N, C-alpha and C positions, 0 to 999 in steps of 0.2 A: 726627940723619933725620928730617925735621920730620914731625909728625903730620899726619894726614887726618881732614877733621872729614866725619861719615858722615853727618849728620842728613838731609840730602836726600834719599839714597838710601831704596827702598822698604823697608820694617821687615826685612821675611823675605831680603832682600838685603843691607843692614845687617848683618846677623847672617850672613852666610857670609862679607861682606868684611871685619868684625872677627875675624871667626877666622884667618883666612886671614893673618890684619898679625900674630894674635898668635903664630901659627907659625914666623915671620916674624921678629919684634920690633919690629914697625912702628908707632907710638902712635899712637894714635888719640884722637879726641874727637867729642863728639855723640852719647854715645849715651842713648839713650831707655828712657825705663822698659818700652817694649812690647821694644824691642830686647836691652834685656839679661834680658827674661823667656825670649824668642827662645833667645839662645846659653845661656842656663842648662839650658834644655829639653834642651838637643841635646846641649852639650856643656860638660860641670860642670867636667873638667877644663882643656879649654882655656880658659874663665870665667876661672878662678883665674890665667892668665900674659896675660892683656890689658896694654898697658902706658898707661896713660890719657894724656893731657895737658891743659889747661885750655884751651889757646888751638891753633889750626892755622892756617896762613897758604893753605893748601889745601880746598877743600870738593868734593865729590860729588854727584852727582846722578844720579836716573834711579830704573828707565829709565822715561823719556819717549816720547812721542807714537811710533811706530816702532821700539821698543826703543832710545832712542837714551839714552846717558851723556853726562854732561856732568861737567870737570876746571875748576873757576874758580879763577887763581892772579895774583895780582898786576896783579887787573884785566884778563886775557886769558881768553876762555872758548872752551875745547875739547871740540867734539864730536864721539862715539865711536857711528857706529854699528856696532852689533852685529846680526852677518848669517850664519847655520848655526850658532845654538847649539845644543851637547846642554847642559842643562840634568843640573849631574853635583852641584853641592851644595841647590838651591835650588829647592823644587818649589811648580810652579802659577803661575807666576811669567811663563817665557818661554813661546814660543809651543810648543805640543806639538809631539814628535817625533814623525812618523809613521810607521813601520815596515810598517804592512799594504799597503793598496790605493793609498793615499794618498803614498805614499811616493815623493822625489823625489831627483834628484840636487842634491848641495852641498858649500860650501868648509868641510865643518864642522869644527867647532873648539869645545874643551871648555869648561865655567863656569871650571872653576881657571886655565885659560889665559888664559880674559880679566881675570879679578881680577889676578893676576901682570902682570898690563900695565895695568892699571888704574894697580895701586900704582906701576909702574913711572915710568910716566908722570905719576903725581904728585907723583915724587920730583924735579924739574927746573921748567924754564921750560916754558912751553907757551904755542904760536901762536893768537893767535880766528881757528880755521878749524873745519874738518869733517873727517872720516878714518874710512875703514870702516875695522872688524876683524872676521878672517873668518879659518879654516884655510885652510895655503898648497898643498893638494891637494883637485883636484876628486873627490870620489867619487861615480862614477854610482850608481843606486837598487840596482841588482842586486847591489851589493860589498857594499851598507851594508846589505841585506838578509842577503846571504850570515853576515855579521860575527852579526849580532842573532839573528838563527836559531842559529848556534851556539851563540852563549850561555847564549839561551836554553833550551835543548836540555839543557846542563849545570846549571843554576840549576834546571832541574823535576826533573831526576834528586836533585839535592841536595837537595831538599826532601822527596822522595821515599827517600832512600837507597837509591838504585836506582842508580849507578856499571856502568858496564860499559866495556869495553875500546875496545865502539864510541862512545861518547859522550864519551870522553875524547881517543880520536885527534884528531891533528892533520888536519883535510881536508886533499885536494890544494890547494892554490892554483892559482889560474891562472896560466900563463906571462906573467912580463912582455914586455908591449906595447911597442912602439920607435915612437911614432908622429907624425907632422910637427906643428909647432907650430903652430897656427893661431888668430888673435886674434878674439879669443869678447867678444862683446858684453857679454857677464853675467859675465866674472871680475873678482872684486872687484881694486879699483886697492890694492893693497899697501903700496906705493914712498910714501908718506906717513908712514903708521904706521912701517916698517921704518926709513924713514931719523930719525924722530925718535928711536926707541929704538937707537938706533946710538948716541947721546950719552949712553944709560943702559948699556947693556951693549954688548960688539963685533959680537956675533950677532947683534946689530936685534933682529927679528920672528922667534920661535922656538919656535913651541909644543911642549912636552917631554912634553906627555901626546899618546899613539896615541888615532886613534878607537876601537879596541877597548878599549881602559882606562876611554875617555872611555863606551863603552855598556853597559861593569861597572859604572861610579860610576851608572849614570845608573838600569840593574838596578836594584840596590842599595836608591838613590833615592825607586822609583818600587815595589819587589816587582814587577816585572814589565815587560816589555815589549811596548809597544804595537804587536803584531802581526796584530790582526785587520783 
């Protein structure tokens, strides 16, 4: 497994990538003093399991303009355009997740899955091209609000030790709707990402964290959800 250089990443995101890589046993290089301090403050145990290398053939950079990330390897530069991200590991770096009156539909994906994909992409040859990374399912704003409201109520009850049957009960979910497939100009084209990831793993692009789980991590990261 080849090491990835994280020096070109924003320090807070680099800390997230390095800690994630440590859990996977993935070697890294290019740790700056700032990144080391961030890691030690966030996860001392995780910091002890980092696998460092003096050399890396793959270099990660970003997020840059438009929240793009880049992977440079063997003279090729792959740009990953991150869309509809739920921040689950890094605070105050990505676009804020609006869950109040500014909530919107989106193809939501967790930051956990973004980092997993980034490391997978960096593990092999990459083309000089640009590709979108987002979730596979479109979440209407009302469904996102429903999930967020449920989690916020449980979190607030936990803070005050006021759990009740009503709070813990799973709300009635809407029936599955069968809808005609229509071409949506706003739908992200995930084919390039999926095709490239099939060379790394058989399932290609398949996010592992559900949106509910992502919202739970986002809530824990920010001590609550922005429902205002």
